[in-house]
C-alpha positions as CSV (number, residue, x, y, z in Angstrom):
1,M,138.0,84.2,108.8
2,R,134.3,85.0,108.4
3,K,133.1,88.5,108.6
4,R,130.0,87.2,110.2
5,S,130.9,85.7,113.6
6,V,127.5,85.9,115.7
7,Q,124.9,83.5,115.2
8,I,121.5,84.0,116.3
9,L,118.9,81.3,116.6
10,F,115.1,81.8,116.9
11,R,112.2,79.6,116.5
12,L,108.8,80.4,114.8
13,T,105.5,78.8,114.6
14,E,104.5,77.0,111.7
15,E,102.7,80.0,110.1
16,E,105.4,82.6,110.7
17,A,108.0,80.0,109.1
18,E,105.3,79.8,106.0
19,Y,105.0,83.3,105.8
20,L,109.0,84.0,106.2
21,H,109.6,81.5,103.1
22,R,106.8,83.2,101.0
23,L,108.4,86.4,101.5
24,V,112.4,85.0,100.6
25,K,111.2,83.1,97.7
26,R,109.5,86.2,96.2
27,S,112.3,88.4,97.0
28,G,114.9,86.1,94.8
29,R,117.3,86.2,97.7
30,S,118.4,83.6,100.4
31,R,116.8,83.3,103.7
32,E,120.2,84.8,105.4
33,A,120.4,87.8,103.0
34,F,116.6,88.3,103.4
35,L,116.9,88.6,107.2
36,R,119.9,90.5,106.9
37,A,118.5,93.1,104.8
38,M,115.8,93.5,106.8
39,V,117.6,93.8,110.2
40,M,119.4,97.0,108.5
41,G,116.5,98.8,107.7
42,Y,115.6,97.8,104.0
43,R,112.3,97.1,102.8
44,L,113.2,94.5,100.0
45,C,111.1,94.1,96.8
46,E,109.6,91.2,95.1
47,K,111.9,90.1,92.4
48,P,110.4,91.0,89.3
49,D,109.3,88.3,86.4
50,P,111.6,87.6,83.7
51,E,109.5,89.6,81.4
52,F,110.9,92.8,83.3
53,Y,114.3,91.5,82.6
54,R,113.2,91.7,79.2
55,I,112.2,94.6,79.0
56,L,115.1,96.3,80.8
57,R,117.7,94.7,78.3
58,E,115.9,96.1,75.7
59,L,115.8,99.6,77.1
60,S,119.3,99.4,77.6
61,A,120.0,98.5,74.2
62,I,118.1,101.6,72.9
63,G,119.9,103.5,75.3
64,N,123.2,102.5,74.2
65,R,122.2,103.1,70.2
66,I,121.1,106.9,71.1
67,N,124.7,107.3,72.4
68,Q,125.9,105.8,69.4
69,L,123.6,108.2,67.3
70,A,124.8,111.2,69.5
71,A,128.6,110.1,68.6
72,K,127.9,109.7,64.7
73,A,126.0,113.1,64.8
74,N,128.7,115.1,66.8
75,A,131.2,113.4,64.5
76,L,129.1,114.5,61.2
77,D,127.8,117.9,62.7
78,F,124.6,117.0,61.1
79,V,121.9,116.7,64.3
80,D,121.2,119.0,67.0
81,T,124.0,117.1,69.3
82,P,123.0,118.9,72.8
83,M,119.4,118.0,72.5
84,L,120.4,114.2,71.4
85,R,122.7,114.1,74.4
86,K,120.1,115.4,76.4
87,E,117.6,112.8,75.5
88,A,120.2,110.4,76.0
89,E,121.0,111.6,79.6
90,R,117.1,111.6,80.5
91,W,116.7,107.9,79.3
92,H,120.1,107.0,81.5
93,R,118.1,108.5,84.4
94,F,115.2,107.0,83.6
95,Q,116.7,103.5,83.3
96,I,118.3,103.7,86.9
97,D,114.9,104.9,88.1
98,V,113.7,101.7,87.1
99,R,115.9,99.8,88.5
100,K,116.2,101.4,91.7
101,K,112.3,101.0,91.7
102,Y,112.0,97.3,90.9
103,L,115.5,95.8,91.6
104,L,117.3,97.5,94.6
105,P,116.0,97.1,98.2
106,W,115.4,100.7,99.8
107,K,116.0,101.8,103.3
108,E,112.4,102.7,105.5
109,S,112.8,105.9,107.4
């Protein structure tokens, strides 16, 4: 059984439909997903360009290397491990903030 059983039909002018189409295309979502999110009070962000995703992968790889360095430094006991862990956590928070800002829809107050 489908979770969404209520169907709503409404009409738009050509201009409104064109505008909706542009918004949906920029969001990278389906029209239905876009409208459901808007009804729930979310303000959707534009889908970032491919360069953004390349940068995000690179940032993730750097963060992984920092964590590997921290593990090795802890095992060999020759680096300021608390400082390195602090920086790795800071990097992780930065990565989450970037995802929230550019990728996740957010609810308007």
